[in-house]
VOGU-3710 file (C-alpha; in Angstrom, 3 decimals, decimal comma):
1> mpeptadltt> 72,364/91,248/94,731  76,150/91,047/94,111  77,663/87,592/94,001  79,562/86,481/97,138  83,276/86,767/96,453  85,331/86,300/99,619  86,059/83,184/101,627  83,766/82,936/104,625  85,522/84,106/107,784  84,521/85,820/110,981
11> rsgasagvvs> 85,258/89,527/111,343  88,253/88,537/113,483  89,626/86,541/110,546  88,893/82,992/111,736  87,615/80,540/109,127  84,010/79,356/109,270  85,266/75,845/109,968  86,485/77,024/113,378  82,910/77,849/114,383  81,698/74,224/114,502
21> hwlaqeekid> 82,094/70,706/113,146  78,992/71,285/111,045  80,421/74,238/109,137  83,813/72,558/108,867  82,059/69,585/107,284  80,309/71,839/104,775  83,586/73,575/103,999  85,233/70,207/103,333  82,429/68,896/101,104  82,003/72,053/99,018
31> psvlrrrprl> 84,076/75,155/99,813  81,882/77,236/97,488  79,009/76,852/99,984  80,887/79,029/102,451  81,343/82,238/100,534  81,029/85,636/102,170  78,131/87,790/101,028  78,913/91,494/100,678  78,297/93,903/103,506  75,841/96,786/103,362
41> dgdreadvci> 77,253/99,724/101,387  74,848/102,571/102,014  71,328/103,384/103,118  68,478/101,148/101,994  64,699/100,976/102,231  62,637/97,796/102,475  59,286/96,419/103,482  60,908/94,257/106,167  64,410/94,442/107,630  65,473/91,386/109,613
51> vgagytglwt> 68,423/91,679/111,985  70,122/88,301/112,341  70,676/85,588/109,719  70,178/82,598/111,972  67,212/80,263/112,064  64,731/82,794/113,455  65,582/85,498/110,951  65,829/83,192/107,953  62,667/81,214/108,742  60,839/84,542/109,103
61> aysllrkdpg> 62,127/85,732/105,737  61,330/82,381/104,121  57,790/82,320/105,498  57,088/85,937/104,563  58,235/85,392/100,990  56,195/82,209/100,691  53,059/84,130/101,657  53,896/87,360/99,832  56,626/86,930/97,182  56,472/90,628/96,366
71> ldivvldaef> 57,856/91,751/99,717  61,178/93,590/99,677  63,190/92,005/102,506  66,669/92,903/103,751  68,538/90,603/106,156  71,546/91,933/108,086  74,076/89,870/110,017  77,118/90,982/111,969  79,093/87,937/110,837  77,500/85,510/108,362
81> agygasgrng> 74,435/83,316/108,047  74,763/80,534/110,612  77,540/82,104/112,663  75,632/81,873/115,953  73,727/79,036/117,573  72,137/78,073/114,241  75,496/76,817/112,981  76,750/75,373/116,276  73,863/73,527/117,952  73,396/69,812/118,607
91> gaviaqlngs> 71,322/69,208/115,492  68,134/68,015/117,199  64,823/69,209/115,775  63,020/68,330/118,974  59,521/69,057/120,283  60,713/70,703/123,478  60,233/74,257/124,686  61,221/76,010/127,860  58,352/76,930/130,150  56,134/74,413/131,925
101> reywdsiggp> 52,475/73,780/131,057  51,555/75,693/134,195  53,645/78,647/133,025  51,987/78,764/129,605  48,532/78,280/131,154  49,196/81,240/133,445  49,768/83,415/130,369  47,257/82,006/127,902  44,582/80,413/130,081  43,652/76,763/130,683
111> gagvrmerav> 44,923/74,451/127,965  47,404/76,969/126,560  50,369/74,801/127,531  48,978/71,804/125,663  48,272/73,969/122,593  51,834/75,247/122,730  53,212/71,728/122,991  51,086/70,444/120,111  52,288/73,335/117,959  55,927/72,480/118,636
121> qatvdevgkt> 55,273/68,796/117,900  53,713/69,703/114,551  56,671/71,967/113,819  59,078/69,015/113,809  57,255/67,582/110,788  56,902/71,046/109,242  60,685/71,446/109,332  61,131/68,002/107,782  58,660/68,758/105,004  60,368/72,049/104,159
131> maaedlgafv> 63,847/70,543/104,284  62,785/67,879/101,784  61,030/70,339/99,475  63,929/72,812/99,475  66,821/70,306/99,616  68,105/71,669/102,931  69,855/68,467/103,993  69,016/65,145/105,595  66,201/64,994/108,147  66,216/61,692/110,054
141> kggvvisarn> 63,210/61,353/112,347  64,483/58,803/114,846  62,775/60,281/117,906  64,342/61,165/121,238  65,444/58,864/124,055  65,806/60,396/127,532  67,823/57,883/129,501  67,313/57,196/133,219  70,470/56,049/134,997  69,281/56,222/138,598
151> qleakrlrgs> 66,025/55,703/140,470  65,240/59,409/140,816  65,566/59,955/137,069  63,428/56,878/136,371  60,739/58,101/138,757  60,656/61,547/137,181  60,595/60,315/133,598  57,959/57,679/134,303  55,922/60,368/136,056  56,284/62,719/133,083
161> veedrahgft> 54,736/60,082/130,802  51,839/59,635/133,234  51,336/63,407/133,380  51,303/63,562/129,581  48,562/60,925/129,515  46,501/63,063/131,896  46,778/65,953/129,422  45,611/63,934/126,432  48,914/62,765/124,982  48,940/59,133/123,831
171> eedcvwleag> 51,470/56,390/123,142  51,905/58,020/119,739  53,507/60,935/121,597  55,586/59,311/124,334  56,137/56,043/126,197  58,123/54,755/129,144  60,563/52,013/128,170  61,718/49,513/130,764  65,427/48,731/130,846  65,325/45,950/128,254
181> aaaerigvan> 63,291/47,931/125,740  65,452/51,006/126,289  68,609/48,977/125,649  67,150/47,743/122,365  67,100/51,345/121,188  70,394/52,572/122,649  72,702/50,560/124,884  73,478/53,151/127,544  75,450/51,786/130,497  73,575/51,370/133,801
191> qlgarfsphs> 70,297/52,341/132,153  67,188/51,656/134,245  64,756/52,727/131,538  64,004/55,656/129,264  61,316/57,992/128,022  60,874/57,812/124,247  59,074/60,255/121,973  58,953/60,116/118,178  58,783/63,912/117,922  62,450/64,554/117,181
201> atinpgrlvr> 64,799/64,387/114,207  68,509/64,840/113,596  69,976/67,216/111,033  73,227/68,899/110,065  72,384/72,358/111,437  75,150/74,123/109,527  73,907/72,729/106,235  70,341/73,750/107,041  71,174/77,350/107,876  73,523/77,913/104,928
211> rladrveaag> 71,128/76,388/102,400  68,156/78,186/103,928  70,003/81,476/103,437  70,539/80,545/99,784  66,838/79,768/99,310  65,784/83,022/100,965  68,179/84,954/98,756  66,956/83,135/95,637  63,391/84,097/96,589  64,345/87,763/96,412
221> ariyegtpvt> 65,700/88,788/99,821  68,882/90,832/100,058  71,312/89,406/102,639  74,216/91,524/103,865  76,888/89,822/105,978  79,671/91,418/108,007  77,184/94,172/108,874  76,664/94,615/112,634  73,522/96,458/113,672  74,381/98,884/116,457
231> sitprsggqa> 70,823/99,947/117,285  67,194/99,698/116,213  64,902/102,723/116,347  61,094/102,457/116,228  58,777/104,260/113,848  58,406/107,848/115,022  57,452/111,276/113,714  56,777/110,065/110,206  60,085/108,201/110,042  60,036/104,452/109,426
241> aaahtpygtv> 61,590/102,028/111,864  65,298/101,606/111,205  68,282/99,339/111,740  71,503/101,333/112,067  74,918/99,946/111,073  78,397/101,448/110,550  77,849/101,079/106,790  74,376/102,522/106,376  70,841/102,574/107,728  67,994/100,351/106,575
251> rakwvvrate> 64,533/101,872/107,017  61,546/99,571/106,761  57,873/99,207/107,554  58,965/96,442/109,917  62,276/95,788/111,647  62,516/92,282/113,088  65,067/91,561/115,795  66,304/87,970/115,529  69,612/88,331/117,332  69,089/85,869/120,207
261> aytesmsshr> 72,245/85,618/122,369  73,914/88,541/120,560  71,191/91,071/121,409  73,383/92,754/124,026  75,625/94,070/121,223  72,929/96,613/120,285  72,865/99,721/122,453  69,085/99,970/122,056  68,451/96,512/123,503  70,622/96,018/126,564
271> rrlipvrtsm> 69,576/93,434/129,177  66,841/91,880/127,003  68,526/88,476/126,765  71,692/87,107/128,286  74,092/84,778/126,451  74,671/81,431/128,159  77,820/79,581/127,182  77,869/75,966/126,095  80,287/73,633/124,305  80,348/70,461/122,225
281> ivteplddat> 82,755/67,775/121,056  82,554/65,315/118,175  84,232/61,928/117,923  86,035/60,378/115,017  83,817/58,351/112,632  82,909/55,020/114,257  82,885/51,740/112,344  79,854/49,512/111,801  80,922/47,050/114,490  81,036/49,821/117,093
291> waelgwerhe> 77,602/51,094/116,125  76,201/47,579/116,287  77,646/47,193/119,779  76,090/50,476/120,878  72,752/49,444/119,413  72,206/52,975/118,175  71,233/52,512/114,553  68,050/54,592/114,208  69,642/57,998/114,756  67,623/58,824/117,864
301> tllalhpflh> 68,546/61,978/119,721  69,887/60,873/123,112  69,436/62,960/126,250  70,967/62,122/129,617  70,418/63,731/133,026  72,722/64,452/135,977  74,456/66,080/134,221  72,252/67,145/131,336  73,773/65,950/128,062  72,567/65,809/124,471
311> lqhtedrrit> 74,055/63,454/121,909  73,580/62,822/118,199  74,466/59,928/115,898  75,560/62,027/112,923  75,133/61,199/109,262  78,912/60,775/108,955  78,878/58,105/111,703  80,212/60,191/114,576  78,818/61,072/117,989  78,401/64,658/119,103
321> iggadnrlpy> 77,962/65,440/122,784  77,198/68,727/124,502  75,216/70,154/127,390  76,179/71,090/130,933  79,962/71,295/130,750  80,895/71,567/134,445  81,632/75,294/134,493  79,774/78,518/135,173  78,213/79,498/131,831  77,908/83,280/132,112
331> rygskpspdg> 80,546/85,957/131,454  80,372/89,339/133,162  78,765/91,952/130,928  76,891/89,358/128,843  79,922/88,727/126,649  79,568/85,832/124,165  82,123/83,026/124,052  85,119/83,489/121,758  85,328/81,373/118,623  87,512/78,290/118,575
341> nalpvveeyf> 87,848/75,068/120,494  86,217/74,419/123,837  88,548/74,617/126,816  90,699/71,480/127,233  89,087/70,805/130,619  85,661/70,914/128,950  86,763/68,571/126,164  88,011/66,084/128,743  84,850/66,400/130,828  82,627/65,577/127,857
351> rqqlvklfps> 84,917/62,719/126,865  84,565/61,274/130,369  80,779/61,639/130,241  80,706/59,889/126,862  82,650/56,952/128,290  80,277/56,756/131,272  77,408/56,384/128,830  79,294/54,025/126,504  82,336/52,397/128,181  83,352/50,740/124,911
361> lagarvdrsw> 84,203/54,203/123,536  87,085/54,718/125,971  89,537/54,631/123,086  87,513/56,735/120,655  89,301/59,839/119,421  87,785/63,301/119,823  88,236/65,090/116,494  86,936/68,559/117,250  85,354/70,788/119,865  83,664/74,167/119,731
371> agvfgvtrrw> 81,801/76,641/121,910  78,810/78,920/121,533  76,014/80,735/123,317  72,236/80,583/123,495  69,834/83,316/124,584  67,808/83,451/127,797  65,056/85,909/128,720  64,333/86,858/132,332  61,369/84,458/132,295  63,521/81,559/131,072
381> apcvnvdraa> 61,002/80,991/128,284  60,786/82,194/124,667  58,569/85,005/123,460  57,206/86,369/120,172  56,279/90,040/120,113  55,164/92,694/117,633  54,633/96,394/118,234  52,513/97,656/115,351  52,820/101,292/116,370  56,612/101,064/116,488
391> gtawaggyvg> 56,974/98,828/113,428  59,193/96,425/115,343  59,023/92,724/116,112  61,175/90,069/117,707  61,315/86,431/118,715  63,767/84,401/120,737  64,921/83,335/124,164  64,777/79,623/123,371  67,180/78,609/126,180  68,958/76,179/123,867
401> egvaasnlag> 65,810/74,590/122,421  65,418/76,676/119,292  65,983/74,413/116,292  62,287/73,553/115,985  60,936/76,534/117,927  62,636/79,068/115,634  60,678/77,722/112,664  57,450/78,086/114,623  58,511/81,588/115,660  59,256/82,579/112,070
411> rtltdlilge> 55,837/81,426/110,888  54,187/83,143/113,853  55,984/86,429/113,166  54,919/86,187/109,531  51,235/85,957/110,414  51,554/88,787/112,937  53,389/91,087/110,509  50,845/90,390/107,774  48,011/91,119/110,207  46,491/87,646/110,051
421> dtdltrlpwv> 44,504/86,077/112,890  45,573/82,412/112,971  46,094/79,546/115,384  49,753/80,575/115,515  49,071/84,182/116,481  46,875/82,947/119,333  49,602/80,811/120,902  50,508/81,886/124,448  54,083/82,898/123,645  52,741/85,832/121,617
431> gepprgwepe> 52,604/88,810/123,938  54,486/91,431/125,866  58,234/90,861/126,181  59,547/89,894/129,616  61,216/92,468/131,803  64,915/92,963/131,347  67,677/91,329/133,318  69,156/93,088/136,321  72,067/95,480/135,675  75,630/94,436/136,366
441> plravgalgi> 77,078/93,459/138,774  73,768/92,131/140,139  73,197/90,167/136,930  76,516/88,341/137,145  76,300/87,703/140,881  72,748/86,404/140,595  73,271/84,321/137,456  76,522/82,740/138,579  75,209/82,161/142,086  72,061/80,444/140,839
451> wairavgdqa> 74,016/78,227/138,453  76,456/77,281/141,181  73,638/76,391/143,596  71,852/74,360/140,956  75,064/72,511/140,046  75,583/71,521/143,679  71,949/70,420/143,864  72,232/68,340/140,684  75,325/66,618/142,025  73,539/65,914/145,308
461> edrtnkrsrl> 70,576/64,384/143,458  72,878/62,182/141,423  74,723/61,074/144,555  71,739/60,486/146,868  68,882/59,605/144,485  66,748/62,173/146,328  65,230/65,469/145,250  67,401/68,432/146,157  65,943/71,537/147,760  68,829/73,466/146,240
471> vafankvsgf> 67,565/72,729/142,721  64,044/73,807/143,674  65,424/76,982/145,294  67,532/77,859/142,243  64,575/77,311/139,925  62,293/79,500/142,038  64,763/82,358/142,345  65,691/82,303/138,650  62,126/81,992/137,388  62,787/78,703/135,591
481> sghlg> 59,526/76,720/135,534  60,508/73,654/133,525  59,802/72,799/129,909  57,329/71,190/127,550  58,165/67,825/125,994
//
């Protein structure tokens, strides 16, 4: 494989550091880490061609090569490894997955939801073990705190712990913390209590994805960046499955689609997933006295509700915050967000939410913001699928909860591609892909309408401390059933 030679930029010419704080940090520490790999320069053949060099694609390649080092694997990416959600996310390796237990049971039978949840929990430690073995960056397993700031949130979170107990989960998996105990972990303002689970860790996601790409390449895979795949064709008439690009075609025994929110860019896969926009900000580094005042020293992932927010205590002593950013998150035609900073109104909204959580941070400077997209299937739950006759496979639709789940998906795809019957291949997310999204303009009208209704319902719940029928209505119409963890 030729050595990378060019500075890492997007196809539009923006530097990798514009994509997220994480990649900017890597660029600052060691610019050589962010070097552009060459693009495809002609037709190729391979055992496996993976489209997408994010977590799903790279974990699949890594797992395949661990089990069968002799495989010839080609990875194609329209931009560069880590350009999408893998290089922009909140950095929480968390045991959560979209789709309620009831949803997974309806697909896989009684107990399937619990099996799915246990698999995701185990994946958190699997990621940590691999990161340590391969030197993929720091993995700090501080757990996750979901803070309750009103009575409705406290009731729901306390009830979720009780429901977990009824399904066989113990205090080793989750506990309800009364206000005093919750404050000892993180001093959130007006906190009535919190749900705590140890099954979560914080990472630098940009470092993970860039180093994982290096390890996959060192193991023998060929990675081509700046190579957009325009379509995938299945095996047919004696011809192998193929990934088609402007620079050549890769034919392989298996073509794996790992394109998540960017799937719409391929003409052969319209309406499979829609991209949902999201944004993040990161503060300046905070001094020891500030951290001591916040009481947030164990690097827990922090989640807040009404609005939904996720926060990380980063290894360089900052706070990142992202989540629901007070705007409609879908663009007509399933267009991804442009690169660059979040909108000023979004930056200010997140800053205000940060101060509500931690009033002492009113004077803290915001150093950077960025935007991105995550992928959503019509079921609002992820799926892993292989078509042996067609020689194609895919995984995705994590609805923003893919840092851990993508590793599990990569290992699951590996077993399926190799024809193995394992506990992973029997998980309920393995099966037929969900139906596609409605065509435009119905898709935009429906998606934006549902999000608007849900936003009004969330605000009503926060204001009244009562369940909103609008939220229940939006969930029912959209197909959202909840999540595990």
